N, C-alpha and C positions, 0 to 999 in steps of 0.2 A: 504493500500499499504505500510505502514511503516514495518509491520512485515517481509515481504520477504526481504526488504533491510537490516533491522537489522540482520536477520538470515544470509544473505549473508555475511555481514561485520564480524560477529562472526566466521563463517566458514573461512573466508580469514585470519583473525588474528590467529585462530588455526593453519592453514596450515603455516603461516609464522613462528610462534612460534615453530612448530614441524619440521621444515626444518632442515636437518642435516648440512647446511653450518655453521651456527654459532658454532655448536659443533666441526665441523673440524677445524674451525679457532682457537677455543679455545684449541683443542688438539695439533695443530701445535705451537701456542704461548707457551702453557705449555712445549713443548718439548725444544724449542729454548731458553726459558728464563733461563739465567745464563750459557748457553753453549757458546763455542768458535767455530766460523765458520772459517775454514782456506781456503784461496784462493791460490791454487799452480799456479805459472806462469811457463809454459813450455819453456820460453826463458831467456836470460840473463838479468840482470838488466841493466836498462837505455836505452833500445831500445824501439821501437813504441809500441809492444806488452805489454811490461811491464808497459809503461806509461798509456796505456789505462786501464789495469787491476788494477793498484794502484789507479787510480783516481775514478774508479767504487767502489773499495773496501772501500775507505775513506767515501763514502756516503751510504753504503749498510745497516749497521746496523739498523738505524731507520725504514727501510722499509720492514724488515723482521719481521714477527710476534714474539713477545717476545724479540726484539732488542737484539740479541746475540752480544758478542764481535767478531769483524772480524779481522783477522790478514792475512798478506801476506807472502808468502814464495816462493822464486824461486827455480824451480826444473827443470833446463835445460837439453837437451840432446836428440839426435835422432830426431830432428825436432818436438819437444814436445811429442814425443811418450813415453818417460820416465814418465812424468807428467800424461799423459792420461792413461797409462797402470797402474799407481799406483792408480788412482781414480777407474779405472774399475775393478781391480784384487785384490788389497791389502787394500786400505782404507776402513774404515767402511761405509756401505751402509745405513747410517742413515741421510744423509742431511747435516753433518757438514763439508764435504770436497767437494770443487769444484775446477775446474781447467780452467785457461785461456790459450789458445793454439794457435800455430801457425795456419794460415788460412788453410793450406793444410791438417791438421790433420784429419778432418772428411772424407776426400778422400783418404788419404794415404793408407788404407788397400786395396783399389781397386787395386793398382799398386805394393804394396810391400808386399811380402810374410811374412816378419818379423812382420810387423804391423798387418797382418791380423790374426796372431797368438795371439796377445795381446788384440785386442778388436773387437767387431762387432759395428760399428757406428750406424747402424740401430736400435740397442737396447739401445743406450746411451739416457739419459735425457738431451737433448740440451737445453741450456738457451739462452735468447735473447743476440744477438750481438749489439754492439752500433752502428755499420755502416758496410755497404759494402764499398768497396773502389776501385780506380784505381790506376795503377802503370805506371812508366815511365822506359824504357830501356835507359839508358844513357851511354855515352862514355866521356873520358877525352877530353877536349876542342881542343887539338892538335893532336888527333888520326886522321890519314889520311883518313879513310873511313868516308864519310859524308852523304851516303844515304844507304838505306837497300840493294839496287843493289850492291854497292861496299863492303858491308859486306859478299856477297856472294862470293867475289873474295879474300878477305883478312882474315885471322884468327883474331878473337877477343877474348882475353883472359879476362873472366869475373869471379868475385868472386861469387860463388853460394852456400856458407855456408855448405850444406850437401845434399846428394842425394835426400832425401825425401822432401825437402823444395821447396817452390814455385820457388825461383831463378833457382834452378837446372832443375825442371820440365819445367818451361817456356822456358829456354834457349835450353833444348833438343828438345822441341816441335817446337820451331822456326827453328832449324836445319832441322827437319824432314819435315816441311810444306813450308818453304821459301827457303830453300838451303843455309842459313847463315852458317858460319863457326865460330861458337862460341866454344871456348875451356873452358869448366868448371873448375874452380880452387876452390875445396872444402878445408875447413879448417878454414876459417874465421869465428869467433863465431857470428858476427851480422852485421847489415848494417853499424854501425859507423865505425867498424875496417875495414870492406871492402872498405869504401869510403877513409879511411886513407890510405889504400894501394893504391888506385887509386891516391890520391894526391901525393904519393911517386913515382909514375910511375911503380909500381910493377905490376899492372893489367891495362887493357885497359877500363873496364867498369863494370857496375853492371845492372842486368836485371830488377830489380823490387823495385824501390824507390817509396813509396806511395806518392801521391799528397800532402797530409797533412804534411808529413815529409819534402818535399821540402819547403812548405810554412813556416814550423816551424823552419827548421835548414839550408836548403841549397839553398834558393832563390838567395843569393848573388852570389854563385858559378856560377849560371846560368847567372846573370847579368854581371858577370865579364868575362864570356866566358870560364871559367874553366871546366864546365860540358856542354854537348850538349845532348839534347834529340833525340833519334832515332825512337822509337816505343812507342805508348801508348797502354795499355791493360786496359779494363774496359767496362762499359756499354755505356759510351759516351766519346766523344773527349773533352778534356780540352781546352779552348780557350787560356790558357797559354803558349801552345806548338804548334802553328799553323802549324809549318813545319814538326811535327812528325806525321805520319799517324797512324790511329787507326788499330789495328790488323785485325779487321774484313773487313777493306777496302783493305788488301793485300791478302787475300785468297778467292777464288772463288769456288774451289773444294768442293762439298757437304760433302765428307768424312773429309776434312781438317777443314771445319767449324764445323763440329759436334765434331771432337777432340777438337778444341778450346773451344767450349761450355762446354765441360767436365772439361778441365783445368781451365777455368776461373770461374768454380763454387766456387772455394775457395775465388775469389774476391767478389762474390755475398755474400757469407757467412760472409766475414769480420773477425773480431776479435772474434773467437769462444770460448764459454764457456760450460762447461759439468758438469754433476753430474753422479754418477754411475747408472748402469742399474736398480738396485734393491732398490733404494731409494723410500720409500713410496710415492705414488702417489701425496697425498695431500701436502707433503713437497716439492716435485718438483715443483708442481703448484704454490705453495706459493713463491718459490724462482724465478720462471719465472716473477710472478707479481712484486716481489721486484725489479728485474732488470728494467722491464719496468717502474716502479715508480721512480726509480733512474733516468732514462733517461729523465723523465719529471720534475724532481726537479730543481728549479731555482738555488740553490746553486751548485749543480753538473753541470748544464749548464754553470754557470759563471767560474767555474774551468776549464771546458772543452774548453772554448773560450779563456781563458788565455793561456792554453796549445796548442792551435790551433789543437784541436781534432774535427774531424767531427763527428756530432752525427745525424744519420738517422737511427733509430733502426730497426733491423730485428728481429721479434718476435721468441719465442722459437718454436711455431708451424710452422712458415715458415722455420726455420732451419731444423726441423725435416723432413719437405716436401722436402726440396732441397736435404738432404742426401738420402732419399728414392729414389727421381728421379734419382740421380746420379747412384745408385746401381742397378737401373732398365734400364740403358742405353744398347743399343745392345751390345752384347758380342765382336763382331769384333772391335768396337770402344775402349772398355776397353782393349782388348788384344792388340791393336795397342799402346795405352798409356803405357801399362805395358812393352811392348818391348822397347819403347823409354827410359822409366825409367831405365830398365836394362842395356841398352847401356851406360847410363851415369853414372853408379855406378863405 
């Protein structure tokens, strides 16, 4: 009886040692050793996207085979399209350049013909996201409209950054499905500058403040009555804002619900990261594993907790599947969102 067992063990060991996995791992490690990996951030410094990307980047090197140096560079513009277009079309496709992007970027080419000319998100190597998230549409505490119904009767001026970003798309979709009268004010570079304008009385509200940003920076404003939540957007309702309805509780029309499903895909994707479409497969997979390892790293989690960052990872495979699902939505739904987007430009 021993001979067959010994033969089987010998064969198994031979199979393991002949497996290509270690060779691939060695080739990836050999490539990255001594290299510099650049994380481009498609948003301005100091904002929520920037904070997530920089916190991840600080812990990334030890988890990439070969432990390359990791540096961060902001490349804001056009709702992260500048950074995404650079990674897709200009940067080396060798795995040394990746980008952290606005949550709408993976879906922007669906509705924006300019974005569609710069990249095809279905071909991108999507990396894991640290978390999906929910957002609050808020108004200044003294703003006369106190309900969604009253927002249908009164114009509400809201900072929306730029046409392709989530605040603008969400505000325009609310007008189209709820009948609100939100006037988009583009030009503020980020959330912080938008809420500063709100504090000065220059605008009435902001459509998409992330829950974790509220806990991190703006909770006191709510406690003091300076800000008031109007609508919640996300997978579930936050108990911190019981009087603000969830968007899915406000729409019953099937076409409207499908439209919101498409719009809120960016919330499900969360803080997206990408590599170019032609990066060698083994390096893209190694970077996906590195990101997931970072999200389980106790030192990273401690830093994330200090910064009030929510960590509930969305895998690279899940990101890829969500993007493909969005681009497979019925054409009438996409066409409707495209029309809404063009009206808001």
